[in-house]
Each structure stands twice: as C-alpha cells, then as structure tokens.
NUROSE-468534 format. One record per residue (C-alpha): residue number from 1; residue in three letters; x, y, z. Coordinates in Angstrom, 3 decimals. Layout:
N
{num NUM; residu ALA; xx X; yy Y; zz Z}
...
end
This chain:
228
{num 1; residu UNK; xx 119.365; yy -67.863; zz 87.873}
{num 2; residu UNK; xx 121.229; yy -70.149; zz 85.466}
{num 3; residu UNK; xx 120.245; yy -70.951; zz 81.514}
{num 4; residu UNK; xx 119.621; yy -73.928; zz 80.427}
{num 5; residu UNK; xx 119.169; yy -75.331; zz 77.198}
{num 6; residu UNK; xx 117.056; yy -78.358; zz 76.187}
{num 7; residu UNK; xx 117.836; yy -80.361; zz 72.776}
{num 8; residu UNK; xx 114.982; yy -82.481; zz 72.618}
{num 9; residu UNK; xx 112.851; yy -84.025; zz 69.708}
{num 10; residu UNK; xx 109.919; yy -85.808; zz 71.648}
{num 11; residu UNK; xx 107.622; yy -82.856; zz 71.997}
{num 12; residu UNK; xx 105.881; yy -84.042; zz 75.362}
{num 13; residu UNK; xx 109.124; yy -84.308; zz 77.121}
{num 14; residu UNK; xx 110.609; yy -81.491; zz 75.739}
{num 15; residu UNK; xx 107.389; yy -78.826; zz 77.192}
{num 16; residu UNK; xx 107.611; yy -81.042; zz 79.974}
{num 17; residu UNK; xx 111.288; yy -80.433; zz 80.829}
{num 18; residu UNK; xx 110.621; yy -76.489; zz 79.955}
{num 19; residu UNK; xx 107.738; yy -76.273; zz 82.662}
{num 20; residu UNK; xx 109.453; yy -78.055; zz 85.180}
{num 21; residu UNK; xx 112.692; yy -75.893; zz 85.057}
{num 22; residu UNK; xx 111.003; yy -72.708; zz 84.111}
{num 23; residu UNK; xx 109.181; yy -73.556; zz 87.501}
{num 24; residu UNK; xx 112.246; yy -74.077; zz 89.171}
{num 25; residu UNK; xx 113.354; yy -70.723; zz 88.488}
{num 26; residu UNK; xx 115.547; yy -71.146; zz 85.284}
{num 27; residu UNK; xx 115.635; yy -69.328; zz 82.468}
{num 28; residu UNK; xx 115.246; yy -72.150; zz 79.402}
{num 29; residu UNK; xx 115.771; yy -72.260; zz 75.653}
{num 30; residu UNK; xx 114.736; yy -75.494; zz 73.769}
{num 31; residu UNK; xx 115.596; yy -76.374; zz 70.151}
{num 32; residu UNK; xx 113.773; yy -79.274; zz 68.189}
{num 33; residu UNK; xx 116.944; yy -80.848; zz 66.002}
{num 34; residu UNK; xx 120.501; yy -81.231; zz 66.534}
{num 35; residu UNK; xx 121.587; yy -78.381; zz 63.964}
{num 36; residu UNK; xx 118.989; yy -75.918; zz 65.941}
{num 37; residu UNK; xx 120.686; yy -77.501; zz 69.509}
{num 38; residu UNK; xx 124.418; yy -76.443; zz 67.951}
{num 39; residu UNK; xx 123.487; yy -72.892; zz 66.757}
{num 40; residu UNK; xx 121.640; yy -71.973; zz 69.933}
{num 41; residu UNK; xx 124.536; yy -73.428; zz 72.101}
{num 42; residu UNK; xx 126.882; yy -71.343; zz 70.080}
{num 43; residu UNK; xx 124.395; yy -68.252; zz 70.260}
{num 44; residu UNK; xx 123.366; yy -68.265; zz 73.645}
{num 45; residu UNK; xx 125.756; yy -69.433; zz 75.814}
{num 46; residu UNK; xx 123.757; yy -71.278; zz 78.074}
{num 47; residu UNK; xx 125.392; yy -72.276; zz 81.396}
{num 48; residu UNK; xx 123.928; yy -75.971; zz 81.034}
{num 49; residu UNK; xx 122.568; yy -78.350; zz 78.058}
{num 50; residu UNK; xx 120.389; yy -80.808; zz 78.033}
{num 51; residu UNK; xx 120.530; yy -83.192; zz 75.186}
{num 52; residu UNK; xx 119.473; yy -86.132; zz 73.777}
{num 53; residu UNK; xx 121.504; yy -88.532; zz 71.849}
{num 54; residu UNK; xx 118.872; yy -89.016; zz 68.922}
{num 55; residu UNK; xx 117.942; yy -86.359; zz 66.990}
{num 56; residu UNK; xx 117.075; yy -84.981; zz 63.870}
{num 57; residu UNK; xx 119.525; yy -83.603; zz 61.419}
{num 58; residu UNK; xx 122.101; yy -83.812; zz 63.756}
{num 59; residu UNK; xx 122.817; yy -86.450; zz 66.241}
{num 60; residu UNK; xx 123.355; yy -85.469; zz 70.028}
{num 61; residu UNK; xx 127.256; yy -87.161; zz 70.053}
{num 62; residu UNK; xx 127.696; yy -85.229; zz 66.936}
{num 63; residu UNK; xx 126.530; yy -81.678; zz 68.823}
{num 64; residu UNK; xx 129.181; yy -82.806; zz 71.844}
{num 65; residu UNK; xx 131.954; yy -83.549; zz 69.055}
{num 66; residu UNK; xx 131.199; yy -80.262; zz 67.452}
{num 67; residu UNK; xx 130.994; yy -78.010; zz 70.946}
{num 68; residu UNK; xx 134.458; yy -79.848; zz 72.560}
{num 69; residu UNK; xx 136.440; yy -79.386; zz 68.737}
{num 70; residu UNK; xx 135.517; yy -76.089; zz 69.189}
{num 71; residu UNK; xx 137.215; yy -75.803; zz 72.814}
{num 72; residu UNK; xx 133.589; yy -75.202; zz 74.786}
{num 73; residu UNK; xx 133.132; yy -76.226; zz 78.200}
{num 74; residu UNK; xx 129.566; yy -75.913; zz 77.979}
{num 75; residu UNK; xx 128.425; yy -78.680; zz 80.534}
{num 76; residu UNK; xx 126.466; yy -81.401; zz 78.850}
{num 77; residu UNK; xx 123.671; yy -83.737; zz 80.256}
{num 78; residu UNK; xx 123.169; yy -86.311; zz 77.697}
{num 79; residu UNK; xx 119.490; yy -88.085; zz 77.515}
{num 80; residu UNK; xx 119.858; yy -91.913; zz 76.634}
{num 81; residu UNK; xx 117.082; yy -94.233; zz 76.003}
{num 82; residu UNK; xx 117.658; yy -97.757; zz 77.665}
{num 83; residu UNK; xx 119.868; yy -100.390; zz 75.897}
{num 84; residu UNK; xx 122.672; yy -97.244; zz 74.434}
{num 85; residu UNK; xx 125.347; yy -98.231; zz 76.373}
{num 86; residu UNK; xx 127.778; yy -97.611; zz 73.168}
{num 87; residu UNK; xx 125.916; yy -94.217; zz 73.278}
{num 88; residu UNK; xx 126.441; yy -93.558; zz 77.110}
{num 89; residu UNK; xx 130.307; yy -94.047; zz 76.542}
{num 90; residu UNK; xx 130.986; yy -92.318; zz 73.231}
{num 91; residu UNK; xx 129.054; yy -89.206; zz 74.700}
{num 92; residu UNK; xx 131.260; yy -89.474; zz 77.892}
{num 93; residu UNK; xx 134.344; yy -89.813; zz 76.246}
{num 94; residu UNK; xx 133.330; yy -86.997; zz 73.856}
{num 95; residu UNK; xx 133.349; yy -84.766; zz 76.650}
{num 96; residu UNK; xx 129.717; yy -85.078; zz 78.334}
{num 97; residu UNK; xx 129.475; yy -84.567; zz 81.958}
{num 98; residu UNK; xx 126.603; yy -86.960; zz 82.836}
{num 99; residu UNK; xx 123.537; yy -88.861; zz 81.147}
{num 100; residu UNK; xx 120.570; yy -89.674; zz 82.289}
{num 101; residu UNK; xx 118.422; yy -93.085; zz 81.068}
{num 102; residu UNK; xx 115.156; yy -92.783; zz 79.800}
{num 103; residu UNK; xx 112.421; yy -92.677; zz 81.339}
{num 104; residu UNK; xx 113.764; yy -90.848; zz 84.604}
{num 105; residu UNK; xx 112.204; yy -87.990; zz 87.291}
{num 106; residu UNK; xx 112.391; yy -84.893; zz 86.898}
{num 107; residu UNK; xx 113.866; yy -84.898; zz 90.767}
{num 108; residu UNK; xx 117.345; yy -87.122; zz 89.326}
{num 109; residu UNK; xx 117.776; yy -84.935; zz 86.567}
{num 110; residu UNK; xx 117.050; yy -81.780; zz 88.390}
{num 111; residu UNK; xx 119.485; yy -82.842; zz 91.690}
{num 112; residu UNK; xx 121.803; yy -84.208; zz 88.472}
{num 113; residu UNK; xx 121.883; yy -80.546; zz 87.033}
{num 114; residu UNK; xx 122.324; yy -79.203; zz 90.416}
{num 115; residu UNK; xx 125.574; yy -81.261; zz 90.234}
{num 116; residu UNK; xx 126.615; yy -80.482; zz 86.889}
{num 117; residu UNK; xx 126.433; yy -76.846; zz 87.730}
{num 118; residu UNK; xx 128.246; yy -77.078; zz 90.932}
{num 119; residu UNK; xx 130.834; yy -78.753; zz 89.546}
{num 120; residu UNK; xx 131.667; yy -76.081; zz 86.581}
{num 121; residu UNK; xx 131.530; yy -73.199; zz 88.852}
{num 122; residu UNK; xx 134.233; yy -70.884; zz 88.792}
{num 123; residu UNK; xx 135.692; yy -72.354; zz 92.351}
{num 124; residu UNK; xx 135.397; yy -76.006; zz 91.413}
{num 125; residu UNK; xx 137.072; yy -75.194; zz 87.645}
{num 126; residu UNK; xx 140.450; yy -75.274; zz 89.996}
{num 127; residu UNK; xx 140.366; yy -78.421; zz 90.135}
{num 128; residu UNK; xx 143.391; yy -80.667; zz 89.481}
{num 129; residu UNK; xx 141.982; yy -82.216; zz 86.325}
{num 130; residu UNK; xx 143.836; yy -84.315; zz 83.686}
{num 131; residu UNK; xx 146.064; yy -87.765; zz 84.035}
{num 132; residu UNK; xx 146.879; yy -88.630; zz 87.249}
{num 133; residu UNK; xx 149.194; yy -91.604; zz 87.829}
{num 134; residu UNK; xx 149.655; yy -94.042; zz 91.366}
{num 135; residu UNK; xx 151.966; yy -96.990; zz 90.525}
{num 136; residu UNK; xx 150.332; yy -99.168; zz 88.051}
{num 137; residu UNK; xx 146.739; yy -97.109; zz 87.701}
{num 138; residu UNK; xx 146.520; yy -94.353; zz 86.000}
{num 139; residu UNK; xx 143.544; yy -92.054; zz 85.372}
{num 140; residu UNK; xx 142.695; yy -89.128; zz 82.998}
{num 141; residu UNK; xx 139.999; yy -87.038; zz 84.694}
{num 142; residu UNK; xx 138.968; yy -84.770; zz 81.593}
{num 143; residu UNK; xx 138.767; yy -87.972; zz 79.408}
{num 144; residu UNK; xx 137.364; yy -90.306; zz 81.625}
{num 145; residu UNK; xx 139.783; yy -92.783; zz 80.448}
{num 146; residu UNK; xx 141.395; yy -95.230; zz 83.239}
{num 147; residu UNK; xx 144.081; yy -97.866; zz 83.031}
{num 148; residu UNK; xx 146.060; yy -100.383; zz 85.532}
{num 149; residu UNK; xx 148.629; yy -102.311; zz 84.376}
{num 150; residu UNK; xx 148.264; yy -100.789; zz 80.618}
{num 151; residu UNK; xx 144.745; yy -101.964; zz 80.088}
{num 152; residu UNK; xx 141.821; yy -99.765; zz 80.442}
{num 153; residu UNK; xx 139.257; yy -100.296; zz 82.468}
{num 154; residu UNK; xx 135.491; yy -100.312; zz 81.993}
{num 155; residu UNK; xx 134.404; yy -97.515; zz 84.712}
{num 156; residu UNK; xx 130.857; yy -95.833; zz 85.109}
{num 157; residu UNK; xx 130.434; yy -92.290; zz 85.597}
{num 158; residu UNK; xx 129.815; yy -92.648; zz 88.652}
{num 159; residu UNK; xx 133.078; yy -94.062; zz 89.493}
{num 160; residu UNK; xx 134.447; yy -91.260; zz 87.752}
{num 161; residu UNK; xx 132.895; yy -88.854; zz 89.567}
{num 162; residu UNK; xx 134.127; yy -90.377; zz 92.767}
{num 163; residu UNK; xx 137.772; yy -90.423; zz 91.448}
{num 164; residu UNK; xx 137.290; yy -87.180; zz 90.521}
{num 165; residu UNK; xx 136.282; yy -85.959; zz 94.012}
{num 166; residu UNK; xx 138.733; yy -88.676; zz 95.855}
{num 167; residu UNK; xx 141.750; yy -86.933; zz 94.080}
{num 168; residu UNK; xx 140.563; yy -83.277; zz 94.516}
{num 169; residu UNK; xx 140.551; yy -84.450; zz 97.993}
{num 170; residu UNK; xx 143.432; yy -86.433; zz 98.270}
{num 171; residu UNK; xx 144.721; yy -87.028; zz 101.758}
{num 172; residu UNK; xx 141.723; yy -85.805; zz 103.394}
{num 173; residu UNK; xx 138.917; yy -87.557; zz 105.328}
{num 174; residu UNK; xx 135.542; yy -87.243; zz 102.914}
{num 175; residu UNK; xx 132.268; yy -88.311; zz 104.662}
{num 176; residu UNK; xx 129.333; yy -90.176; zz 103.263}
{num 177; residu UNK; xx 127.184; yy -87.405; zz 103.040}
{num 178; residu UNK; xx 129.875; yy -85.250; zz 101.323}
{num 179; residu UNK; xx 129.715; yy -88.005; zz 99.028}
{num 180; residu UNK; xx 126.284; yy -88.196; zz 98.592}
{num 181; residu UNK; xx 126.185; yy -84.534; zz 98.318}
{num 182; residu UNK; xx 129.049; yy -84.218; zz 95.882}
{num 183; residu UNK; xx 129.178; yy -87.122; zz 93.592}
{num 184; residu UNK; xx 125.343; yy -88.031; zz 93.676}
{num 185; residu UNK; xx 123.911; yy -84.527; zz 93.787}
{num 186; residu UNK; xx 121.381; yy -85.246; zz 96.399}
{num 187; residu UNK; xx 121.543; yy -83.469; zz 99.843}
{num 188; residu UNK; xx 120.198; yy -86.048; zz 101.604}
{num 189; residu UNK; xx 119.213; yy -90.062; zz 100.744}
{num 190; residu UNK; xx 118.110; yy -92.660; zz 102.943}
{num 191; residu UNK; xx 120.630; yy -95.018; zz 102.847}
{num 192; residu UNK; xx 124.357; yy -94.146; zz 102.477}
{num 193; residu UNK; xx 124.964; yy -97.716; zz 102.409}
{num 194; residu UNK; xx 125.060; yy -97.065; zz 98.716}
{num 195; residu UNK; xx 128.120; yy -95.042; zz 98.939}
{num 196; residu UNK; xx 130.373; yy -98.203; zz 100.420}
{num 197; residu UNK; xx 128.707; yy -100.059; zz 98.061}
{num 198; residu UNK; xx 129.620; yy -98.034; zz 95.001}
{num 199; residu UNK; xx 133.114; yy -97.952; zz 96.360}
{num 200; residu UNK; xx 133.677; yy -100.982; zz 97.258}
{num 201; residu UNK; xx 132.943; yy -102.069; zz 93.445}
{num 202; residu UNK; xx 135.401; yy -99.490; zz 92.636}
{num 203; residu UNK; xx 138.240; yy -101.066; zz 94.863}
{num 204; residu UNK; xx 137.486; yy -104.190; zz 93.313}
{num 205; residu UNK; xx 138.658; yy -102.370; zz 89.558}
{num 206; residu UNK; xx 141.653; yy -100.400; zz 90.674}
{num 207; residu UNK; xx 143.454; yy -101.848; zz 93.790}
{num 208; residu UNK; xx 145.851; yy -104.675; zz 93.361}
{num 209; residu UNK; xx 144.010; yy -105.952; zz 96.413}
{num 210; residu UNK; xx 140.510; yy -104.855; zz 97.530}
{num 211; residu UNK; xx 140.476; yy -106.560; zz 100.678}
{num 212; residu UNK; xx 143.529; yy -104.625; zz 101.755}
{num 213; residu UNK; xx 143.294; yy -101.179; zz 99.864}
{num 214; residu UNK; xx 146.083; yy -98.402; zz 99.178}
{num 215; residu UNK; xx 144.528; yy -96.130; zz 97.152}
{num 216; residu UNK; xx 140.394; yy -95.540; zz 98.640}
{num 217; residu UNK; xx 141.413; yy -96.757; zz 102.195}
{num 218; residu UNK; xx 138.227; yy -96.673; zz 105.443}
{num 219; residu UNK; xx 138.835; yy -94.347; zz 108.121}
{num 220; residu UNK; xx 136.675; yy -95.584; zz 111.067}
{num 221; residu UNK; xx 133.527; yy -94.243; zz 112.162}
{num 222; residu UNK; xx 134.161; yy -91.289; zz 109.677}
{num 223; residu UNK; xx 134.434; yy -91.651; zz 106.418}
{num 224; residu UNK; xx 136.972; yy -92.753; zz 103.022}
{num 225; residu UNK; xx 140.557; yy -90.999; zz 102.743}
{num 226; residu UNK; xx 142.303; yy -91.390; zz 98.910}
{num 227; residu UNK; xx 145.903; yy -92.147; zz 99.674}
{num 228; residu UNK; xx 147.692; yy -92.944; zz 95.760}
end
C-alpha cells in the first residue's frame, strides 16, 4: 500500500488522519512542524504528502517550493483554512497537486488522495503536459496557468483538472461518469449535473462564444469532447 506523509501541527487532526489512513491500509508517517516534514519528505520519499499550510518553523508553501525547486515530483495535497484563497492559489502555482479546505470529511480527503495517486501513477505520468495553444487560448498544465487573448484567467483547481483531462483525451468522447471518477475522484456521485455546471462555468472563461462552444463540445446523450 502507498506511504503517506502527514505534515500537521494540530495534534488532534494529525492523530485522526494517521488513524484514518492506517485503518485504510496506508503506511503513515507524521511530522509536527515544517522542518521535520521537509526532512522526512527527502528521506522517506513517500508516495504522497498531506501538507498543512500554517506550520511552525517552516510553512507548507515553503516546503512545497523547496521540494519543487529540488525537482521532486512528490504528489502534494495542501490543507487550508477558510479564507486562505491567496494561499490556495500560491500553493497550486508552487506545484501542489490539490488542496482541501478545513473543515473537511475524511471521505473527501481519501477520495482526493486516491485521485492524486491515480494521476501520479507511472501510466499517468506519460500524460501530455506542458503548454498547449488553441487559437487565442493557452494553458500550461504543469504550472496551472491559463490565458485568453494574452490575459491570465482565474481558473479553479477543478477547472484545471477538467482541462487536463480533456486535453489528455483530445478528440475522444468522455462521459460524465468518467469525469466524476477521474476529475472528482469519486466512483459514484448522486448528481452528474455537477459536471454540466462546472463545464458551463469553464466554457464562459475559455470559449469566445459559450453558447456555441468550439473547444468543449457536447455529444448528445454521451458526454463531451474536446476538439480544440
């Protein structure tokens, strides 16, 4: 089973996460401050790190920057408090793979861990990352940057993951169920309408005419296709 490194200074939170992931069969290590977390990340080379932003001695953002600066591809999920929108954006730009806002349920975090591990698997690493241009729209999947007509867009992490998935499957029809599994990280969810809602919002940002899209098109009764 995968090894997870939890870097969290809140003892109650750290114990709950340690016990939860241990129960699920993961190998778990815990660090209580930023310096110890960075040291263990280097020494253990875990499969994934769950990293709180606000830590003593060294912040989660500093840890993320250090690891990415060393060339580490360690999957990182950051834990943020409500109202830390700037920290979320900085974390993603520094190379974090995902974030979860406190308070959260263990089931949500577990689903995100599964999704990030799946995306970081050897087969997924062959993905078509880097910069992609589609007319007046450009996206850098590795650095979470998107521009339209040269102006940087504000996309949510979910919207970047949707774009990533569509580009990896360019020209293919993808169902709502596939998107829920691969982008949301859930095998099932009661309302697939959530996919339509997110795609509608994404179209408003990247399409010249969202009512007549030319990048993400709807395939009647099947799903969507990225034809950019």
